[in-house]
N, C-alpha and C positions, 0 to 999 in steps of 0.2 A: 676734814680734808684741809691741807695746808693753804695758806693764802699766799704762797709764793705765786708768781706769775706764770710759772713753768713747772710741771710736776713730771718726774721720771719714775718709771716702775719697770721691773724686769720680769717677764714671766717666761722661764725656760730660755730659749734662744731668741726670744722676741723682745725687743726694748719699746716700751710704750711712752710716748712724749705727749703730754696733754697742755694745751694752752690753757690758762687758768685765770682769766679775768671775766668770768660769766656775767658780771653785772654791766660790763661794758662790751659785751658780745666777743670777748677775747681779742679785741683791738690791740695792735701793736703799740708798745712803749719802749722807751730806751732800757727800762728795767727788764722787759720781757726779752728784748733782744740779748742783753747781758746774760741771760740764763739759756735761751734757745739755741745760740751757736755753739757754746760749751757742750751742751746736752747732745747735739748733733756730732760734735767732734769727739765727745767720749764714746759714742756708740760706734762711730768709725773706727776708733783706736782699740776697742774691746774685741778680741778675737772670739769671744763666746756669743756675741751678739751676731746673729745671722739674718735678721729682719727687722725693720723699725716700722711702727704703727704711730702715726700723728693724728690726733683729734683735738677736740675742743670741749671744755667743759660747760655744762648748762645747755642752752638752747641755740647756741651759735657756734660755728667753727672759728671764723675770725672775720671781723668787720672791716679789716685793713688798718691803715695807720690811724692812730689816735690823734685827731687833730688838735686836743688840748694838752698833749704831751709837751714837756719842755722843748723838745727838738723842734717843734713846729711853732713855738712862741718867742717872739723877740721883744727886747725892751723898746718901748716907745711905739709899739705896733707896726713896726716895719715889716717887709716881707721877708719870710724865712728863706734860708738856702735849702730848698728842697733837694737840689743836686746833691748837696753834702749828705743829706740824710741817706739818699740812695747809695752812694759811695761807702758811707760808713756802716750801714745795715743791710740793705737789700741786695747789693750787688754780691757781697761775701755768701750771704744766705742762699741766693739762687745758685751760685757756682759749688757751694757745698752740698746742696740737695742733688745736683746732676752729677756729682762725683762720689757719692756715697760708695763704699765698697760692698755694700748689701742693698737688696731690695727695699724700697720706701713705700708704704702704703698710706695714702691719706684717707681717713675715715671721716668724711664731712658729715656732721650731725645736724647742721642748721645752715643759716646764711654764710657764704663765703663771699666777701665784698672787696673790691679793690686789691690791694696787695695781698689780702687774705685769700682771694680767689686764686691768684697767680701762684701764691705759696703752694696752694694744694695742687694746683695742675703741674707744678715741677716734680711731684711724686711719681714714681714708676707705675703706681696703680692708685686710680681715684675710685673710691666707693662712696656714694652718697645716699644718705637716707631720703626716702621719697618726699618729705617735707623740706628737704634742703633746696637751696638755689644758689645761683652763681650770678654775681653782678660785676660788671667792669664800671665801676662808679666814677672813674677818673674824669669824664667829659663833664660831669655835673659840677666840678670844682675847677675847670679849666685846665687839666693836666691830661697826660697821656698814660697808657697802661705801664706800670713799672713791675718791679720784681720779676722781670723776664717776660712780662706780658706781650710785649711787641714782638718777641721771638717765639714765643709758644703758640699764640692764638692762630696764626696763619699756618702753621705746622700741624696744628690739631684739627681744624676745621675748615682751612682754606681761606683765601683772601677775601671773598664776599661776606662769608659769615663772621671772620674776624673783625672787619670794618663795621659790620652791623651791630655786633656786640659792643665793640669799643667806642663807636660814636653815638649810639642811642644810650648806652647805659642801662638798658633795659634789664630786668629780672629774668633770669633763665631757669626756669624749674629744673629739678634733676632729672626727671624723666625725658625732658627735652634736651638737656644736656647729653644724656646717654644716646638719644636718637642722632644728635650731632656728630658724635665721636669725640665729644670733649672729654668724657670720663669713661672710665672702664664699666662700671655697672651702678644702677640705681637698685636699691633694695628697701624692703619695708624697715620703718625706722626701729622697731623692736629687735630686727635681725642684724643691723648694721655692725655692731662691735663683734658679735658671734663670727659674722661673715669675714669682717676684717682679720681676726685672729686666726680663723681657719685657713684663710689664704696666707698670712703670715707663716704660720707653721708649715703649710705646704712648701712655701718658698724657702724657709730656713733649712729643709732638708736637701734642696738642690745646691747644684755647684755654684756658690756666691760668686766666685771670680768670674765664672763665664756669664753670669747673669750681668755683672756690672760692666763687663766688656761688651756685651750685646747693647746695653744702653748707650755705651760709649761709641760704638760703631755706627748705630742707627743715627744718633745725633751728628756725627761727623759726616756720614754718607750723604745727609740731606744737602749739603753744600758742594758736594764732589762730583766731577764727571764719572762715568761709569768706570773707566780705566783706573782712576785713582781709588775708586771705591773697591775695586777688586784687589788692588795692591793692598789697601787696609785690611780687607779680610785675610789675605795670605798673611801678613804680618801677624795679625791678631790670632789665627789658628796656629801659627808657628809657636807663639809664646804659649798658648794655652796646651798645645800638644806636647810640651815638654813637662807640663805640670802633673801633679798627683792626680787631679780630679779626672783627667781624661784617662789615664791608665787605670784608675779605680772604676770608671765608667763601663770601660770595655771589658775588663775582667768581671765586673758584676753581671754585665750582659750576657757574657759568654758562659758564666757560672750560674746564670738563671737565679741570682740572689739580689737582695736590695743593696744598692751602693751606699758607701759611707764617705760623703764629700767632706773635705777639710780646708782646701785652698780658699784664700780670701784676699 
């Protein structure tokens, strides 16, 4: 296996992105960010890619920001500009994840902590191995959840549980995360990647543009009054209704044949 901090593989219409610093539980560094964003951008730009799976090498998914990385260390021991790290790396990463033109699946194979947990939760589907866990570790070092955590957590599990997870910094086992509604599914460790690829292949055969627009509409509607949400639905349906996939879906339904979707 390459020692590059991010590995990229393509399996049919599915792009696999692997965080690859197993000795450090795949914690984020500047070098990893320098490869991760281009990997996501390349998947977004490649019309042959219709689903993305993200996982971690070794026994962890991602332990969050590597606090020994150069971005977190200053000469003379002064305080680092953590906000600059957010602006440089985590803000664009979160925005890219929530605007991918194809579905994104996080296959969480072990601990997902800090920014690593919220990076996983930005995916459209989060599958977690039974041995995996999620930790909002920020309070333990005097920070608040980042990489979209303050936006994600209350939307996923409600204010009470969001505050509990963020303030306590307690480990949340995968089975409990599924029960909370934080993730899509918890599966046996040995079944994780097969389950992730089966889901990715299923999604790859579906109308990618409609799936991406579904994500966008749900995210936007969370902050809209009903009247505006209805207007957003109409505008989105108007655009999708003019596309190939709607015509193909109706034709396939009426013709009792499998559809072949191509919009993206």
